[in-house]
C-alpha positions in Angstrom: 60.6 98.7 95.1 60.7 101.3 97.8 64.0 102.4 99.4 64.2 102.7 103.2 66.8 103.2 105.9 68.3 99.7 106.1 69.3 97.7 109.0 73.1 97.1 108.7 73.7 94.3 106.3 70.3 94.5 104.6 69.6 96.2 101.3 68.4 99.8 101.3 66.7 99.2 97.9 65.9 96.3 95.7 64.7 96.4 92.1 61.3 94.9 91.2 61.2 91.5 89.5 59.8 93.3 86.4 62.7 95.8 86.4 65.2 92.9 86.7 63.6 91.0 83.8 63.6 94.0 81.4 67.1 95.2 82.3 69.5 95.2 79.4 72.1 93.2 81.3 69.5 90.5 81.9 68.6 90.4 78.2 72.3 90.3 77.3 72.8 87.3 79.7 69.7 85.4 78.5 70.8 85.9 74.9 74.2 84.4 75.7 72.5 81.4 77.4 70.1 80.9 74.5 73.1 80.7 72.1 74.9 78.2 74.3 77.7 80.6 75.3 77.0 80.4 79.0 75.1 77.9 81.0 72.4 78.1 83.8 75.1 78.6 86.5 75.5 82.2 85.2 72.3 83.2 86.9 72.9 86.9 87.7 75.1 89.9 87.0 77.7 88.8 89.6 78.0 85.4 88.0 78.2 87.0 84.6 81.1 89.2 85.9 82.9 86.1 87.1 82.4 84.4 83.7 83.5 87.5 81.8 86.9 87.7 83.5 87.5 84.0 83.0 86.6 84.2 79.3 87.7 87.7 78.2 87.9 87.1 74.5 84.4 85.6 74.4 82.9 88.3 76.6 84.4 91.3 74.7 83.4 89.7 71.4 79.8 89.6 72.7 80.0 93.2 73.7 81.1 94.0 70.2 78.1 92.1 68.8 75.6 93.6 71.3 76.8 97.2 70.5 76.6 96.5 66.8 80.0 97.9 66.1 80.6 99.0 62.5 84.1 98.1 61.3 86.2 96.8 58.5 88.5 93.8 58.8 89.7 90.5 57.3 87.0 88.4 59.1 83.3 88.0 58.6 81.0 91.1 58.8 79.9 90.2 62.3 83.4 89.2 63.4 85.8 91.2 61.3 88.9 90.7 63.5 91.9 88.4 63.1 91.9 87.9 66.9 89.9 89.3 69.7 92.8 89.3 72.1 96.5 88.6 71.7 98.7 88.7 74.8 95.8 88.4 77.3 97.8 86.5 79.8 100.1 89.4 80.6 99.2 92.7 82.3 101.5 95.2 80.6 101.4 98.4 78.6 99.7 97.5 75.3 102.5 98.8 73.1 105.2 96.9 75.0 106.7 93.5 74.0 104.0 91.0 74.6 101.4 93.5 75.8 97.7 93.0 75.1 96.3 93.8 71.7 92.5 93.8 71.1 90.5 93.2 67.9 93.5 93.0 65.7 93.3 94.2 62.1 89.9 95.9 62.6 89.3 99.5 61.5 86.5 101.6 63.0 85.6 105.2 63.8 84.4 106.4 67.2 82.3 109.4 65.9 80.5 107.2 63.4 78.9 105.3 66.3 77.9 108.4 68.2 76.3 109.9 65.1 74.4 106.7 64.1 71.0 108.2 65.0 70.0 111.0 62.6 66.3 111.8 63.3 64.7 114.9 64.8 64.9 113.6 68.4 66.9 115.6 70.9 70.6 114.7 71.1 71.8 117.5 73.4 70.2 119.8 75.9 72.3 122.6 77.3 71.6 124.4 80.5 73.5 127.0 82.5 72.8 129.2 85.6 70.2 131.1 83.5 68.3 128.0 82.6 67.8 126.1 79.3 70.0 127.4 76.5 70.3 125.2 73.5 68.7 122.1 72.0 70.4 120.1 69.3 68.6 117.3 67.4 70.5 114.3 66.2 70.0 115.5 62.6 71.4 119.0 63.4 74.2 117.5 65.3 75.4 115.5 62.3 75.2 118.5 60.1 77.2 120.7 62.5 79.8 118.0 62.9 80.1 117.8 59.1 80.7 121.5 58.7 83.2 121.5 61.6 85.1 118.5 60.2 85.3 120.3 56.8 86.8 123.3 58.5 89.3 121.2 60.5 90.3 119.4 57.3 90.8 122.8 55.6 93.1 123.7 58.5 95.2 120.7 57.7 93.9 118.4 60.4 94.2 114.7 59.6 94.5 111.4 61.4 96.7 111.6 64.5 96.7 115.4 64.7 95.6 117.0 68.0 92.5 119.2 68.3 92.0 120.7 71.8 89.2 122.5 73.6 89.5 125.1 76.3 85.8 125.2 76.8 82.8 125.4 79.1 80.4 122.5 79.0 78.7 123.5 75.8 77.3 121.6 72.8 80.1 123.1 70.7 82.6 121.0 72.7 80.7 117.9 71.7 80.5 119.0 68.1 84.2 119.8 67.9 85.2 116.4 69.5 83.0 114.5 67.1 84.3 116.5 64.1 87.9 115.9 65.1 87.5 112.2 65.8 85.5 111.7 62.6 88.8 112.6 60.8 90.9 110.3 63.1 92.3 113.3 64.9 92.9 113.1 68.7 90.7 115.2 71.0 91.8 116.7 74.3 90.1 119.2 76.5 90.2 121.1 79.8 87.8 123.5 81.3 88.5 127.3 81.4 88.7 127.3 85.2 92.2 126.1 84.5 94.5 129.1 84.4 96.8 129.6 81.4 99.6 127.7 83.1 97.3 124.8 83.9 96.1 124.6 80.3 99.6 124.9 78.9 100.9 122.3 81.3 98.5 120.0 79.4 98.2 121.3 75.8 101.9 122.4 75.6 102.9 118.7 75.8 100.9 117.5 72.8 101.4 120.3 70.1 97.8 120.8 69.0 96.9 122.0 65.5 93.6 123.6 66.3 92.4 125.3 69.6 88.7 125.9 70.3 87.8 128.2 73.1 84.9 130.3 74.4 85.0 134.0 75.0 84.1 133.5 78.6 81.7 131.6 81.0 79.4 132.2 84.0 80.1 130.8 87.4 78.2 131.6 90.6 76.5 134.6 88.9 79.8 136.1 87.7 81.0 136.5 84.1 84.5 135.3 83.6 86.3 136.8 80.6 88.5 134.1 79.0 90.0 136.1 76.1 93.0 137.4 78.1 93.9 133.8 79.1 93.3 132.7 75.5 95.8 135.2 74.2 98.5 133.9 76.6 97.7 130.3 75.7 97.8 131.0 71.9 101.1 132.8 72.2 102.7 129.7 73.8 101.4 127.1 71.3 103.4 127.6 68.1 101.9 124.4 66.6 98.5 126.1 66.1 97.0 126.5 62.6 93.6 127.8 63.7 91.8 129.3 66.7 88.0 129.3 66.9 86.2 131.3 69.6 82.7 130.3 70.6 80.5 133.4 71.3 79.0 132.5 74.7 78.9 135.4 77.1 78.9 137.9 74.2 77.2 137.7 70.8 80.2 139.6 69.3 83.3 138.8 71.2 86.3 141.1 70.8 88.6 138.5 69.1 90.8 140.9 67.2 93.4 140.7 70.0 93.7 136.9 69.5 96.0 136.3 66.5 94.2 134.4 63.7 91.0 133.8 65.6 87.6 133.4 64.0 84.3 132.8 65.7 82.9 129.3 65.8 79.7 130.7 64.3 81.5 132.2 61.3 83.3 128.9 60.8 80.1 126.9 60.7 78.5 129.4 58.3 81.5 129.2 56.0 81.2 125.4 55.7 77.4 125.1 56.1 77.1 123.4 52.6 78.8 120.4 54.2 75.8 118.5 55.6 76.9 114.9 55.7 79.8 113.8 57.9 82.3 111.3 56.6 84.3 108.9 58.8 87.9 107.8 58.6 88.1 104.2 59.9 91.4 103.5 61.6 92.8 100.6 63.7 91.0 99.6 66.9 93.8 101.0 69.1 94.1 104.3 67.2 94.3 107.2 69.6 91.0 108.9 70.4 91.5 111.0 73.6 94.4 112.4 75.5 93.5 112.7 79.2 95.5 114.1 82.0 96.4 113.2 85.6 95.6 115.8 88.2 99.1 117.3 88.0 99.2 118.0 91.8 102.6 116.2 92.1 104.2 117.6 89.0 103.6 118.0 85.3 100.4 116.2 84.4 100.8 112.8 82.8 99.2 112.5 79.3 97.2 109.3 78.9 96.3 108.2 75.4 93.1 106.3 75.1 92.0 104.3 72.0 88.9 104.7 69.9 87.9 101.0 70.1 88.6 100.5 73.7 86.7 103.6 74.8 83.8 102.8 72.6 83.3 99.2 73.8 83.9 100.0 77.5 81.5 103.0 77.5 78.8 101.1 75.7 79.1 98.3 78.2 78.9 100.6 81.2 76.1 102.7 79.8 73.9 100.0 78.4 74.5 97.1 80.9 75.6 98.7 84.1 73.5 101.9 83.8 70.6 100.3 81.8 70.5 103.2 79.4 68.4 103.1 76.3 67.4 105.4 73.4 64.4 106.7 75.3 66.5 107.9 78.2 67.8 111.3 79.2 71.1 111.2 81.0 72.8 114.1 82.9 76.2 114.2 84.6 77.5 117.3 86.4 80.9 117.6 84.9 83.3 119.9 83.1 85.2 119.2 79.9 88.3 118.7 82.1 86.9 115.5 83.8 86.6 112.1 82.3 82.9 112.0 83.2 82.4 114.4 80.3 83.8 111.8 77.8 81.7 109.1 79.5 78.5 111.2 79.3 79.0 112.1 75.6 79.3 108.4 74.8 75.6 108.0 75.6 75.0 109.4 72.1 76.1 105.9 70.9 73.1 104.5 72.8 70.8 107.0 71.1 70.1 108.7 74.4 69.6 112.4 75.0 72.5 114.0 77.0 72.1 117.0 79.2 75.0 119.4 79.7 75.2 121.9 82.5 77.7 124.8 82.7 78.1 126.7 85.9 78.0 126.3 89.6 75.9 123.4 90.9 74.3 125.6 93.6 73.8 128.8 91.6 71.6 130.8 91.3 69.9 128.5 93.9 70.7 125.2 95.5 67.9 123.5 93.6 69.0 124.5 90.0 70.0 121.0 89.0 66.8 119.4 90.3 64.8 122.1 88.5 66.7 121.1 85.4 66.2 117.3 86.1 62.4 117.8 86.4 62.1 120.1 83.4 64.1 117.7 81.1 62.6 114.5 82.5 66.1 113.2 83.4 66.1 109.5 84.0 69.8 109.1 85.0 71.3 111.9 87.2 75.0 111.9 87.7 76.8 113.9 90.3 79.5 113.8 93.0 79.5 112.5 96.6 80.4 116.0 97.7 77.3 117.5 96.1 75.0 115.1 97.8 76.7 115.7 101.1 76.3 119.5 100.7 72.6 119.1 100.0 72.2 116.9 103.0 73.9 119.4 105.2 71.6 122.2 103.8 68.5 120.1 104.6 67.5 120.0 100.9 64.3 118.1 100.0 64.2 117.8 96.2 61.3 115.2 96.3 59.1 117.8 98.0 59.8 120.5 95.4 60.0 118.8 92.0 58.4 116.1 89.9 61.1 113.5 89.7 58.9 110.7 88.4 61.2 110.1 85.4 64.3 109.7 87.6 65.2 106.0 88.0 68.9 106.2 88.8 71.4 108.5 90.6 75.1 107.9 89.9 77.8 109.3 92.2 81.6 109.5 91.8 84.6 111.6 92.5 85.0 110.4 96.1 83.6 107.7 98.3 79.8 108.1 98.9 79.2 107.8 102.7 76.5 105.5 104.0 74.5 108.4 105.4 74.3 109.9 101.9 72.4 106.8 100.8 69.9 107.5 103.6 69.6 111.1 102.4 69.0 110.2 98.8 66.3 107.6 99.6 64.6 109.9 102.2 64.8 113.3 100.5 65.3 112.7 96.7 63.3 109.6 95.8 62.6 106.3 97.5 62.3 104.2 94.4 65.5 104.6 92.4 68.8 102.9 92.1 71.7 104.8 93.8 74.9 103.6 92.2 78.3 104.8 93.5 80.8 104.3 90.7 84.6 104.3 90.8 87.4 104.2 88.2 89.4 107.0 86.8 90.9 109.1 84.0 93.6 106.3 83.8 91.0 103.9 82.3 88.4 106.5 81.1 85.9 104.2 82.7 85.1 102.3 85.9 86.4 99.4 87.9 83.3 99.1 90.1 79.8 100.5 89.4 76.1 99.7 89.2 74.0 96.6 88.8 70.5 97.4 87.5 69.4 93.9 88.6 70.8 93.8 92.2 70.2 95.3 95.6 71.8 98.5 96.9 73.6 98.3 100.2 74.5 101.4 102.2 78.1 102.6 101.5 78.8 99.9 98.9 79.4 100.0 95.1 77.1 97.3 93.7 79.6 95.2 91.7 82.9 95.0 89.9 82.8 95.9 86.2 82.0 93.2 83.7 85.1 92.1 82.0 87.3 93.8 84.7 89.3 91.3 86.7 89.3 93.5 89.8 90.6 92.2 93.1 91.8 93.6 96.4 95.3 92.6 97.4 96.7 92.4 100.9 100.3 93.1 101.7 101.4 89.7 100.5 100.1 90.4 97.0 97.2 87.9 97.1 93.4 88.5 97.1 91.6 89.3 100.3 87.9 89.7 101.1 86.1 91.7 103.7 89.3 93.5 104.7 90.9 96.6 103.1 93.7 96.4 100.7 95.0 97.6 97.3 92.5 97.7 94.5 94.1 95.9 91.5 93.2 94.5 88.1 94.9 91.3 87.2 94.0 90.9 83.5 94.0 93.2 80.5 90.9 95.2 79.4 90.3 97.2 76.3 90.3 100.7 77.8 93.8 100.6 79.2 95.7 103.5 77.9 97.5 102.6 74.7 100.4 104.7 75.8 101.5 107.8 77.7 102.4 110.7 75.5 106.1 111.4 75.3 106.9 108.1 77.0 108.7 106.2 74.2 110.0 103.3 76.3 106.9 103.0 78.4 108.8 103.8 81.6 106.2 106.3 82.9 103.4 103.9 82.1 105.0 101.0 83.9 105.9 103.1 86.9 102.3 104.4 87.2 100.6 101.0 87.5 102.9 97.9 87.2 105.8 98.3 89.6 104.0 97.7 93.0 102.8 94.2 92.1 104.5 92.5 89.2 102.2 91.9 86.3 99.2 93.5 88.0 97.6 96.9 87.5 97.6 98.7 90.9 95.2 101.5 90.7 96.0 103.4 93.9 92.7 103.0 95.7 92.4 101.5 99.2 89.4 99.3 98.9 87.5 96.3 100.2 85.3 93.6 98.6 82.3 92.9 100.8 80.3 89.9 101.7 77.7 90.9 99.1 80.5 90.9 96.4 80.2 94.7 96.3 83.1 97.2 96.8 83.9 99.8 99.4 86.4 102.5 98.5 88.2 103.7 101.7 90.3 106.4 100.0 93.5 106.7 98.0 96.3 104.4 98.9 98.9 107.1 99.0 96.8 109.1 101.4 96.1 106.3 103.9 97.1 106.8 107.5 99.3 104.3 109.4 99.2 105.2 113.1 100.6 102.4 115.1 101.1 100.2 112.0 97.4 100.0 111.2 96.5 101.3 107.7 93.4 103.5 107.6 91.5 104.8 104.6 90.8 108.6 104.9 87.2 108.1 103.8 86.5 106.0 107.0 87.1 109.2 109.0 85.3 111.5 106.7 82.2 109.3 106.8 82.0 109.9 110.6 83.1 113.5 110.9 80.9 115.0 108.2 77.8 113.7 109.9 78.3 116.2 112.7 76.0 119.1 111.9 78.5 121.9 112.7 81.1 120.5 110.3 80.8 121.2 106.5 83.8 119.2 105.4 87.1 117.8 106.6 90.6 116.6 105.6 92.9 114.2 107.5 96.6 113.5 107.2 99.3 111.7 109.0 101.9 114.0 110.4 105.4 112.7 111.1 106.7 114.0 114.4 109.8 113.6 116.6 113.4 114.7 116.0 113.8 112.2 113.1 110.2 111.9 112.2 110.1 108.5 113.8 106.6 108.9 115.2 103.3 109.9 113.6 100.0 111.2 114.6 96.6 111.7 112.9 95.7 115.3 112.3 92.1 116.3 111.3 91.3 119.6 109.7 87.6 120.7 109.8 85.8 123.5 108.0 82.9 124.7 110.2 79.6 126.2 109.5 79.5 130.0 109.7 79.2 131.0 113.3 80.4 127.7 114.7 83.7 127.4 116.7 85.9 124.4 117.5 85.2 124.2 121.2 86.4 121.6 123.6 83.0 120.0 123.5 83.0 119.8 119.7 86.4 118.2 119.7 85.2 115.6 122.3 82.1 114.9 120.2 84.3 114.4 117.1 86.7 112.0 118.8 83.8 110.1 120.5 82.0 109.6 117.2 85.1 108.4 115.5 86.0 106.1 118.3 82.5 104.5 118.5 81.8 104.3 114.8 85.3 103.5 113.4 88.0 102.5 115.9 90.4 104.0 118.5 93.1 103.9 115.8 91.1 106.4 113.8 90.9 109.0 116.5 92.8 112.2 115.6 95.5 113.4 118.0 95.1 117.0 116.8 92.0 118.7 115.4 92.3 122.1 113.7 89.7 124.4 112.3 90.5 126.0 108.9 88.6 128.4 106.7 89.0 126.4 103.5 90.1 123.1 102.2 92.2 122.8 99.0 90.8 120.8 96.1 91.6 119.9 92.5 89.7 121.6 89.7 87.6 118.5 89.4 86.5 119.0 93.1 88.6 116.3 94.9 90.2 117.3 98.2 94.0 117.1 98.1 95.4 115.3 101.2 98.9 115.0 99.6 99.3 118.7 99.0 98.3 119.5 102.5 100.6 116.9 103.9 103.5 118.5 101.9 102.7 121.9 103.3 102.4 120.6 106.9 105.8 119.0 106.5 107.4 122.0 105.0 107.8 120.5 101.5 107.0 122.4 98.3 103.8 121.6 96.5 105.0 120.8 93.0 102.0 122.1 91.0 99.7 124.4 92.9 98.2 125.6 89.6 96.4 122.3 89.4 94.2 123.3 92.4 90.9 125.2 92.2 91.8 127.2 95.3 95.6 127.1 95.7 95.5 130.0 98.2 93.9 127.6 100.7 97.3 125.9 101.1 98.6 128.8 103.0 96.1 128.1 105.8 98.0 124.9 106.7 101.5 126.4 106.9 103.2 126.8 110.3 100.2 126.1 112.3 101.0 126.4 116.0 98.7 123.5 116.8 101.1 121.2 114.8 104.3 122.2 116.4 106.1 119.6 118.6 
């Protein structure tokens, strides 16, 4: 059905009856009913979600069956486990006493499922700022994985060893990950926009055996030479047995200065006789990925995710929440340093084509990604809330320029998607598609709240809580609340919880990260709200909430209003402690203005009036300051905590985790903030 600007409280888009009927989540639900697993009361996706968290063992066993998981175990071929879930009553780190254990005594391999399809259909399409670059078929992908795995094995890589990528978003990153995990090795990656210190803060903790890099990359029309960084990284990783360099910006990169390096091309040629990958099946909870926290408050935490948990969770989210099938083409704008890369690559397990893009999202022109989406017939387009907001500010009209007839869903994550961005998408991108804001994190390598292909879309809301995810919002008393903001929590175990933190033998870091705020409950750190429609609104991060006059306010509530003012490109808000003993506080708003605009008294009045009328008097900033730039992490998220530290004269613990650390100096010793 057609999207439109909704009256508050009414859907902005509703799927057709035909789309609801053919959706994979509908077929999954009807199959459960036909086999007597659920009854007629489970009549839609929200009812299915409620059933799934009440019956976690039954639900996840059915996901296993629907995904056609290939595994060994003591049970029957279709149920090879000894138990689906042990310790499901207790929310705790899985490796702790009494912590949850999933699909016990099964053995599987993650890469085996992503390489199940072997025909000549397109597995990977790769674009950069120059346009389409590479196409890899499913058959070719399997052969290149086989050759790479043979080379890894020759370098001594086996189950549990770490293989790391310092790579742009290229097919070689996918190939290397699949090769490593086919052997049972653990994959970890970060993008080359991390400097050497940022990369070593991550890889230096996990002692990798093989490092795979590129000679450089393009960004915003510039060529960035990576080899000087690579030399520094290699010199600080004594555990390395091999270094492979992908020729990307040069056909013949000057690798002689990198000790022991060979090109990825030469490596493939040397092992080209290996054409059939083999797969080492290992326990369900065997490590697959090591992911990292942002590192803005210290050394990044290393989160270890399991092969089985990641596989099941991603299949559920891609097939049931995204309605992805083998005929689909899915794109997500990401780097190899963000969990959305891992999520995107898992679409290979569905048999879908994945589209990779490396470069700036607005270079060489603001429409490059839509040009790509039209050319590749993308059906699911993933991006960030910030990207959509930038397009809206620029007056972009993709629907008028490109054939987007194949596009049926847009996904947005990274930060809360403002209500006006929903209006923009339906007015200027496409009126008949599903806009799904999704939210989760690296911590779970998946989502807590995301899309429903069978349900309506409401402005500013995530459609539903994840199937199998016992998500609630807790008030200060530690009990569930509705239609009021609170802490987003998960009250029961789920398979994609980290199996451990690296170098955390007693689990103290793990417990401190999630389980100490509310006993026996995962506190995720988002300030959220469950709506009257059983959807979710994310108001910002809990640790960045404002508390003027004792009223907690999510930062996104202010951003949604401020960034609708045409002269403001983006904003950041903090709470500043003032007074001799810091016993009072005030809300301080920083704004980055369009070129040629100035923070006049009239503009300040307009900002305060909009916030007062559309949020509340509590939200109105006491001080408004114009700044030339706003610091953000390498994954593009603004960093309220780092700015708050600078304003209060505290050191920022790890400025190297920021994409633009020099921007922090703009917030130091501002005369407007003196008291």
